[in-house]
C-alpha positions as CSV (number, residue, x, y, z in Angstrom):
1,M,12.3,162.5,264.3
2,R,14.2,165.8,264.9
3,P,11.9,168.0,267.2
4,T,11.1,171.4,265.8
5,L,9.7,174.7,266.6
6,R,7.5,177.3,264.8
7,L,6.5,180.4,265.8
8,L,5.2,181.9,262.3
9,D,3.1,180.0,259.7
10,D,4.1,180.9,256.4
11,A,0.7,183.2,255.6
12,L,2.4,185.6,258.2
13,I,6.0,185.1,256.6
14,E,4.9,186.0,253.3
15,K,2.7,189.2,254.4
16,I,6.2,190.4,256.9
17,V,8.3,189.7,253.9
18,A,5.7,191.7,251.8
19,E,5.7,194.4,254.0
20,A,9.7,194.3,254.1
21,R,9.8,194.8,250.3
22,D,6.9,197.4,250.2
23,L,9.1,199.3,252.5
24,L,12.3,199.2,250.4
25,S,10.4,200.0,247.5
26,R,8.4,203.2,248.8
27,L,10.6,204.3,252.0
28,G,13.9,203.1,250.6
29,V,17.2,202.7,252.7
30,E,20.0,205.2,253.7
31,I,23.1,204.1,252.7
32,H,26.4,206.4,253.3
33,N,28.9,204.7,250.6
34,P,28.6,206.8,247.4
35,T,30.2,203.4,245.0
36,V,27.3,201.2,246.7
37,L,24.8,203.9,245.8
38,R,26.0,204.0,242.3
39,M,25.9,200.2,242.2
40,L,22.5,200.1,243.0
41,A,21.7,203.1,240.7
42,D,23.2,201.3,237.6
43,H,20.7,198.3,238.5
44,G,17.6,200.5,238.6
45,A,17.4,201.6,241.9
46,E,16.1,205.3,242.6
47,V,19.1,207.0,244.3
48,T,19.3,210.4,245.7
49,E,22.7,210.9,246.5
50,G,22.9,214.0,248.4
51,K,20.6,212.3,250.7
52,W,22.6,209.2,250.7
53,H,19.2,207.4,249.9
54,A,17.9,204.6,247.5
55,R,14.8,202.7,247.1
56,L,15.3,199.6,245.7
57,T,13.3,197.8,242.8
58,P,10.9,194.3,243.6
59,A,12.9,193.3,240.6
60,M,16.6,193.3,242.6
61,I,15.2,192.1,245.6
62,D,13.8,189.1,243.5
63,K,17.1,188.8,241.9
64,A,19.2,188.8,244.9
65,L,16.9,186.3,246.3
66,H,17.5,184.0,243.3
67,T,21.4,184.0,243.5
68,V,22.1,183.6,247.1
69,P,22.9,180.1,248.0
70,H,20.7,178.2,249.6
71,S,23.7,176.7,251.6
72,F,27.6,176.6,252.1
73,K,30.4,175.1,253.8
74,L,33.1,176.1,256.3
75,Y,36.6,174.7,256.7
76,D,39.0,174.6,259.4
77,V,42.7,176.6,259.6
78,L,44.1,173.1,258.2
79,G,41.2,172.7,255.1
80,K,38.8,170.3,256.9
81,E,35.4,170.7,256.4
82,T,33.6,171.5,260.0
83,H,30.2,173.2,259.0
84,H,27.4,172.8,256.3
85,F,25.0,175.3,256.6
86,V,22.0,173.9,255.2
87,G,18.2,172.8,256.5
88,N,18.2,172.8,260.1
89,N,22.0,172.0,261.0
90,V,22.9,173.6,264.3
91,Y,26.0,174.7,265.1
92,F,27.5,176.7,268.0
93,T,30.3,179.7,268.0
94,P,31.2,182.1,271.4
95,G,29.6,185.7,271.3
96,S,32.0,187.9,269.6
97,A,33.4,191.4,270.0
98,A,33.1,191.5,273.9
99,I,34.9,194.5,275.4
100,N,35.3,193.0,278.8
101,I,36.0,189.4,280.5
102,L,34.7,188.1,283.8
103,D,38.0,187.9,285.8
104,N,37.1,184.7,287.9
105,R,39.7,185.1,290.2
106,T,38.6,188.4,291.5
107,G,35.1,188.5,290.3
108,S,35.5,191.7,288.4
109,I,34.6,192.6,285.1
110,R,37.6,193.9,283.1
111,M,39.1,195.0,279.9
112,P,40.8,191.8,278.0
113,T,44.2,191.2,277.3
114,T,46.4,189.2,274.6
115,E,46.8,187.0,277.4
116,D,43.2,186.5,278.0
117,Y,42.5,186.0,274.1
118,I,44.9,183.5,274.2
119,R,43.6,181.9,276.8
120,Y,40.1,182.0,275.4
121,I,41.2,180.4,272.0
122,K,42.9,177.3,274.2
123,V,39.9,176.8,276.1
124,V,37.6,176.8,272.6
125,S,40.0,174.0,271.1
126,G,39.0,171.5,273.6
127,L,35.5,172.6,273.6
128,A,33.4,169.6,271.5
129,Y,30.4,171.6,270.9
130,I,31.4,174.9,270.2
131,A,32.0,174.3,266.4
132,S,34.0,177.3,265.4
133,Q,35.8,180.5,267.2
134,S,34.8,183.7,267.1
135,T,37.0,187.1,267.8
136,A,35.1,187.4,270.9
137,L,37.5,189.6,273.0
138,I,39.2,192.8,271.9
139,A,42.6,193.1,273.4
140,A,42.8,196.4,275.0
141,D,46.8,196.2,275.1
142,V,47.0,196.8,271.3
143,H,46.2,199.9,269.2
144,E,42.6,200.3,268.2
145,K,42.9,200.6,264.9
146,I,44.4,196.8,264.9
147,S,42.5,195.4,267.2
148,D,40.3,193.7,264.8
149,S,42.8,192.2,262.5
150,Y,44.7,191.4,266.0
151,R,41.9,189.1,267.1
152,L,41.9,187.2,263.7
153,Y,45.4,187.0,263.8
154,L,45.4,185.2,267.1
155,S,42.8,183.3,266.2
156,L,44.3,181.6,263.0
157,L,48.0,181.7,265.3
158,Y,46.6,179.5,267.9
159,G,43.6,177.8,267.3
160,E,42.2,175.5,264.1
161,K,38.7,176.0,263.9
162,P,36.8,178.4,261.6
163,V,36.4,181.8,262.8
164,V,33.5,184.0,263.1
165,T,34.8,187.6,263.0
166,G,34.2,191.0,261.5
167,A,36.3,194.6,260.7
168,F,35.7,197.8,262.4
169,T,37.1,199.8,259.6
170,I,37.3,199.7,255.9
171,E,41.1,199.8,256.1
172,S,41.5,196.8,258.2
173,F,39.7,194.4,255.8
174,E,42.8,194.3,253.7
175,I,44.9,192.7,256.5
176,M,42.4,190.5,257.6
177,K,41.7,189.1,254.2
178,E,45.7,188.8,253.4
179,L,46.0,186.8,256.9
180,Q,43.6,184.4,255.5
181,I,45.0,184.1,252.1
182,A,48.7,183.0,254.1
183,V,46.5,180.4,255.5
184,R,45.0,179.1,252.7
185,G,47.9,180.0,250.3
186,S,46.0,181.3,247.3
187,A,42.7,183.3,246.8
188,Q,41.1,180.8,245.0
189,A,41.8,177.9,247.7
190,L,39.9,180.8,250.2
191,K,37.4,180.8,248.0
192,E,37.3,176.9,247.7
193,K,37.4,176.4,251.1
194,P,36.1,179.7,253.5
195,L,37.9,179.8,257.0
196,T,35.9,182.7,258.4
197,V,32.5,184.5,258.3
198,F,32.6,188.1,258.7
199,S,29.6,189.9,260.4
200,C,27.9,192.9,258.8
201,C,25.7,195.2,260.7
202,P,22.9,197.6,259.4
203,T,21.9,200.4,261.4
204,A,18.5,200.8,262.7
205,P,16.4,201.7,261.1
206,L,16.9,200.8,257.5
207,K,20.8,202.7,257.1
208,W,23.9,201.2,256.2
209,S,26.8,203.1,257.3
210,N,29.9,203.7,255.1
211,V,32.0,200.9,257.2
212,T,29.8,198.4,257.1
213,S,28.4,198.4,253.3
214,Q,32.0,198.7,252.2
215,N,33.3,195.8,254.3
216,L,29.8,194.0,252.8
217,V,31.3,194.7,249.2
218,D,34.8,193.8,250.3
219,C,33.6,190.2,251.6
220,A,31.4,189.8,248.2
221,R,34.6,190.5,245.8
222,W,36.7,188.0,247.8
223,S,33.9,185.5,248.4
224,I,34.3,185.7,252.1
225,P,30.7,184.6,253.6
226,V,29.2,187.1,255.5
227,E,26.4,186.9,258.5
228,L,24.1,189.9,257.9
229,I,23.5,191.3,261.8
230,S,20.4,193.6,261.8
231,M,19.8,194.7,265.2
232,P,16.1,196.3,265.8
233,L,15.1,197.3,269.3
234,S,11.4,197.0,270.0
235,G,10.0,199.8,271.6
236,F,12.7,202.1,270.7
237,M,14.6,201.7,267.0
238,A,11.9,199.4,266.1
239,P,8.0,198.7,266.5
240,V,7.3,197.3,269.8
241,T,5.5,194.7,268.3
242,L,7.4,191.5,267.4
243,V,5.8,191.7,264.0
244,G,6.9,195.2,263.4
245,S,10.3,194.7,264.7
246,L,10.4,191.6,262.0
247,I,9.4,193.5,259.5
248,Q,12.1,196.2,259.8
249,Q,14.7,193.0,260.6
250,T,13.4,191.7,257.4
251,A,13.9,195.0,255.2
252,E,17.3,195.9,256.8
253,T,18.5,192.0,255.9
254,L,16.9,192.1,252.3
255,S,19.2,195.3,251.7
256,G,22.1,193.5,252.8
257,L,21.3,190.8,250.3
258,V,20.9,193.0,247.6
259,I,24.3,194.7,248.1
260,S,25.7,191.7,248.7
261,Q,24.4,189.8,245.5
262,L,24.9,192.7,243.2
263,T,28.1,192.9,244.1
264,N,28.9,189.3,243.3
265,P,26.1,186.9,242.4
266,G,26.4,183.6,244.8
267,H,28.1,185.3,247.5
268,P,27.1,183.0,250.5
269,I,25.3,184.7,253.4
270,L,23.7,183.8,256.6
271,Y,20.5,185.5,257.4
272,G,21.3,186.7,260.7
273,G,20.8,189.3,263.2
274,S,20.9,190.4,266.7
275,P,17.5,191.7,267.5
276,A,16.6,192.7,271.2
277,I,13.4,194.2,272.9
278,F,14.0,197.8,274.7
279,D,13.5,197.5,278.5
280,V,12.1,200.7,279.2
281,R,12.5,200.1,282.9
282,Y,16.2,200.2,282.9
283,E,16.9,201.5,279.4
284,T,18.6,198.3,278.2
285,T,18.5,195.7,275.3
286,P,18.1,192.2,277.3
287,M,19.3,189.4,275.0
288,G,18.0,186.8,277.4
289,A,14.5,188.3,277.8
290,L,11.9,185.2,275.8
291,E,10.5,188.1,273.3
292,T,14.4,188.7,272.3
293,M,14.8,185.0,271.8
294,M,11.3,184.8,269.8
295,L,12.4,187.5,267.5
296,D,15.7,185.4,266.8
297,C,13.8,182.4,265.8
298,A,11.1,183.9,264.2
299,N,13.9,185.7,261.9
300,S,15.2,182.1,261.2
301,E,12.1,181.0,260.0
302,I,11.8,184.3,257.6
303,G,15.6,183.2,256.4
304,K,14.8,179.6,255.8
305,Y,11.6,180.6,253.9
306,L,13.5,182.7,251.5
307,G,16.0,179.9,250.9
308,T,19.2,181.1,252.8
309,P,20.8,179.6,255.9
310,T,20.4,181.6,258.8
311,Q,22.2,183.0,262.5
312,G,21.1,184.6,265.4
313,Y,23.0,186.0,268.7
314,I,21.0,183.9,271.3
315,A,22.0,181.2,274.0
316,L,23.8,183.9,275.9
317,S,22.9,186.1,279.0
318,D,22.4,189.5,280.6
319,A,23.6,188.1,284.0
320,K,26.8,189.8,285.5
321,Q,28.2,186.9,286.9
322,L,28.2,182.5,286.5
323,D,24.8,182.3,288.4
324,A,21.4,181.2,287.9
325,Q,20.3,183.7,285.7
326,A,23.3,182.9,283.5
327,G,22.0,179.5,282.8
328,L,18.2,180.2,282.8
329,E,18.7,182.3,280.0
330,T,21.3,180.7,278.3
331,T,19.9,177.4,278.5
332,L,16.3,178.7,277.0
333,G,18.3,180.3,274.4
334,A,20.2,177.6,272.9
335,T,17.0,175.4,273.1
336,L,15.0,177.6,271.3
337,A,17.5,178.2,268.6
338,A,18.3,174.5,268.3
339,L,14.8,173.9,267.8
340,S,14.3,176.4,265.3
341,G,16.9,175.3,263.2
342,I,19.1,178.4,263.4
343,N,22.2,177.3,261.5
344,S,24.9,179.6,263.2
345,I,24.0,180.3,266.8
346,S,26.3,182.9,268.4
347,G,26.2,183.5,272.2
348,P,27.8,180.8,274.5
349,G,30.1,182.6,276.9
350,M,28.5,186.0,276.8
351,L,27.2,188.1,279.9
352,D,26.2,191.5,280.6
353,F,23.9,192.5,277.2
354,E,26.7,191.4,274.9
355,S,29.7,193.1,276.2
356,C,31.3,190.2,278.5
357,Q,33.0,187.0,278.1
358,S,33.4,184.6,280.8
359,L,35.7,181.5,280.2
360,E,34.0,179.6,283.2
361,K,30.6,180.3,281.7
362,L,32.2,179.4,278.5
363,V,32.9,175.6,279.4
364,V,29.2,175.3,281.5
365,D,27.7,176.6,278.1
366,N,29.4,173.8,276.3
367,E,27.7,171.1,278.3
368,I,24.3,173.5,277.6
369,C,25.4,172.9,274.0
370,G,25.9,169.2,274.4
371,M,22.5,168.9,275.7
372,T,20.8,170.7,273.5
373,C,22.4,168.4,270.3
374,R,21.1,165.4,272.0
375,L,17.6,167.0,272.2
376,L,18.0,167.2,268.3
377,R,18.8,163.7,267.9
378,G,14.9,163.1,269.0
379,I,13.8,159.8,270.0
380,E,14.4,156.6,268.0
381,P,13.8,152.8,268.1
382,R,17.2,151.0,268.7
383,E,16.5,147.1,268.7
384,D,13.7,147.5,271.0
385,F,11.5,145.7,269.2
386,P,10.4,143.2,269.7
387,A,10.7,143.8,273.7
388,I,10.1,140.4,274.8
389,P,13.9,139.3,274.7
390,I,14.8,142.4,276.7
391,F,12.7,142.2,279.6
392,Q,12.8,138.6,279.8
393,E,16.6,139.5,280.2
394,F,15.9,141.8,282.6
395,L,13.2,139.8,284.8
396,R,16.1,137.2,284.6
397,E,19.1,139.1,286.0
398,R,17.3,141.5,288.0
399,H,19.3,144.3,286.0
400,L,20.5,145.1,282.2
401,L,23.9,147.0,283.4
402,I,26.1,144.4,281.3
403,A,23.4,143.4,278.8
404,N,24.2,143.3,275.2
405,H,21.7,145.9,274.4
406,T,22.8,148.2,276.8
407,R,26.5,148.1,276.0
408,R,25.5,148.4,272.2
409,H,23.4,151.4,272.7
410,L,24.8,153.0,275.9
411,R,26.8,156.1,274.6
412,E,24.9,156.7,271.5
413,E,21.6,157.0,273.7
414,I,22.6,158.8,276.4
415,A,25.2,162.0,276.8
416,F,26.9,162.3,279.5
417,P,28.6,165.4,280.2
418,G,31.9,166.5,281.5
419,P,33.2,167.3,285.0
420,V,31.7,170.6,285.0
421,I,28.0,169.2,285.8
422,D,27.7,167.4,288.9
423,R,25.6,164.0,288.9
424,A,27.4,162.6,291.8
425,N,25.0,161.4,295.1
426,R,25.5,163.9,297.9
427,A,27.8,161.8,300.0
428,R,30.3,161.4,296.8
429,W,30.0,165.3,296.1
430,L,31.2,166.0,300.1
431,E,33.7,163.2,299.5
432,E,35.2,164.9,296.2
433,G,35.3,168.4,297.8
434,G,31.5,169.6,297.4
435,T,32.4,172.1,294.7
436,T,30.2,174.8,293.2
437,L,29.6,175.2,289.6
438,R,32.0,177.9,289.6
439,E,35.1,176.1,291.3
440,R,34.1,173.0,288.6
441,A,34.2,175.4,285.8
442,E,37.5,177.0,287.1
443,R,39.0,173.3,287.1
444,E,38.2,172.7,283.8
445,V,39.0,176.0,282.1
446,T,42.7,175.1,283.5
447,R,42.6,171.8,282.3
448,L,41.8,172.8,278.9
449,I,44.5,175.4,279.1
450,E,46.8,172.9,279.8
451,S,45.9,170.0,277.8
452,Y,45.8,172.4,274.9
453,T,47.5,171.2,271.7
454,P,49.5,173.8,269.5
455,S,47.6,174.4,265.8
456,G,48.9,171.9,263.2
457,L,49.2,174.9,261.0
458,A,52.8,174.9,259.3
459,E,55.3,176.9,261.3
460,D,56.6,178.6,258.1
461,V,52.8,180.1,257.8
462,K,52.7,181.1,261.4
463,T,55.7,182.8,260.8
464,E,54.5,184.8,258.0
465,L,51.1,185.6,259.8
466,T,53.4,187.2,262.6
467,R,55.2,189.1,260.0
468,M,52.6,190.5,258.5
469,M,50.5,191.5,261.4
470,E,53.9,193.2,263.0
471,R,54.1,195.3,259.6
472,E,50.4,196.2,260.2
473,A,51.0,197.5,263.9
474,R,54.3,199.2,263.1
475,R,51.5,201.4,260.9
476,Y,50.0,202.4,263.9
477,G,53.0,203.2,266.0
478,M,53.6,200.0,267.7
479,D,57.3,198.9,267.8
480,S,56.5,195.4,268.6
481,L,53.4,193.2,269.2
482,P,52.3,192.0,273.1
483,G,54.2,189.3,274.7
484,R,52.7,185.8,273.6
485,L,52.0,182.6,275.6
486,E,53.1,179.3,274.3
């Protein structure tokens, strides 16, 4: 039996959804995109263009919920299926778009470079429980106008796993789309085997900027899957009550669903979010707060109730180092998210309020993800009935180390962690150097980078990706791309 967690009953979900629909119909949503406003008006919305405002009709919302897919799949660079977002399937991906990296050599937080990004991809390539890449770091050694497309370029060049990404500008979408088509070979092939998920984020409260709404429309036109990332802040940019925040988040996400489905009915969507409470003591947005995690899990319940696969920014920490707080917050978040059946769990590796990535934390988080995956398999009988024969052998041999039953079921029953997790007795631990968690994580990062196998993407495609990226860089005054590592 798969263990599960629920925070909302159906009656409460129905009330939350009803209130969110009422908000969109009576108060409406602010959309700073004339093309999107005209599309909404053409489908019956009450639009005030001068105020960038639209009131959606119940029929529009119903139509969007009718056409949005109940599931979809992702494929890696080589075209192999890696994700099926359906039911309670769970997949972990690193937290995205960090402006800093924790430099384990110095213990300081600094801006990342191309070298850091490539090291990150090589580490992710070897992590068994991290199912996808994300464009996790913003390299500071390229022009900011190409920072989003450059991250995707490096991910496609060095990694094989699908990519969770996003565009910071309207203009960058074109090159990011073309990079994916170059990998797949055609637009139709990309539609049939999606390679990425783009994050599209409304602004609290009830607002879409020109950039994010246009990104959503562009993704829908090309059938590129999107995760809708509403970001209410309870007590600041959303009601302080968790239910109030969920009403706002539901309204913002439903407005994105309407835009997506009017543009392209059947466009694949992850019903997601990155909510947080607001800690008035420090004026911060703690992602490691229990209430933040509860919002993520409850939002997923609402998404599933509405019939869509889900996403959440959870399984991360607000700590500034790889310490006990980092482990506490990440483990709790990963466990709650998995038990809630959030389909795409974004967060591993992240520190400092979603602003910092750590490769060492990422390899530790991979072990946390592995433990939660084992939890989801639950407890089930494996030739345990009748029990008499097993115990007869036990009493006779005084152990079951080499019993047939043990050898048949050991690996599927017990999930053994990698070298980052210490399970040696104290004497052996001392004999092997008495290493700390941080030291073991450092070693694992080094091992993964040294054992990295280059992507199997065809060399001519890699050359084409580089040609396209260099051309984009020249548009913004860069004569060449930063030196790359092999």
